[in-house]
N, C-alpha and C positions, 0 to 999 in steps of 0.2 A: 588810486589817483583821480577818481570820478571827480567830476566837475559839473556844474549846473544843470542840477536834474530838474525835469518838467513832468507834468502829469498832464496828459490828454486822454481822449477816446480815442479808440479806433473804428474801421468803418462799419464795425456791429454793436458799436457801443461799450465796448468793455475798457475798461483804465488802464491805460499803457503808459509806461514812463521813458523818457528818452533822456540820454545825458553824454558827456564824452569823457573820455579818458584815453590814458595811453598804455593800455594792456596789450595792445595789438602786437604782432610779431615784428614790425618796424619800427616801434617807439614812438611812432606820430600819435596825434592826437585822432580819434575815430568816435563815430557815433552809434552807441549802442543803444539796443531797447530790450524792454523786458513788459509782458501783459500780467494782468492782476486776473485770476480765477478765484472767485468767494470760496470755492471747494478746497482748492489745492494751493492757493497762495501764487506766489509770483512765476514766471516761470523762468527758464534759464534765458541768461542774456543772450541777445544775438547781434551780431557786427551790422552795421549798417551800409558803413561805406569803407572803400578803399583806398584810391589815390588821394597823397596828400593829406595835410591836416585838416580835420574835420571839427568846428566848435559850432557854439552855440544852438542847439537844436530846439525847435519847437514842434508840438505833435498837434493834431487835430484831426476828426475824422480819419486816421489811416495816415495822412499825409505827414511826412517830417520835412521841414525845412532847416537848413543849416548853411552856415557858411565854411569855404574852402578855398586854400591856396593852390588846389589841384593843380590850375593852368597857369602859375606863375612860371617865369623864365628862369627861375634858379632860388637859391635859397634865400636871399636878401632881396629879392621882387616880394614886394609889399601888397602885391596884386590879390584883393579877396573878392569872390563870387559867392552868391547865393545860389542853392540846388534846392532841387525838391526829389523826393524818392518815398514810396509807399513802403510802411511798416509791416504792414500785412499782406503782402502781395508777393 
C-alpha cells in the first residue's frame, strides 16, 4: 500500500526515501522513511508520523514535510495542515 515515494538527502548527505502507506496499526496513512547505505543497502523502514492520516511527504536535508488531518474536528472534516518533522533526529 505504499504511495508517492520521494527521494532526498538527510542531514549527513545520505540518500533517504519517504513515502506514505497504510501499514500502521490503526489503518490510517502514515509517513515512513528509510536510508540508503552503499555498503548495506536500504535500512528497515521507520514510521515518522502518529496521529491522523499523513500524506504527500517530501524530504530535504533530513527535514520531512507532509500534510495531515490530525487536527480535523472529525472524520468528514476536510481540514488539512502541513507539518514538519526530522527524519534523522
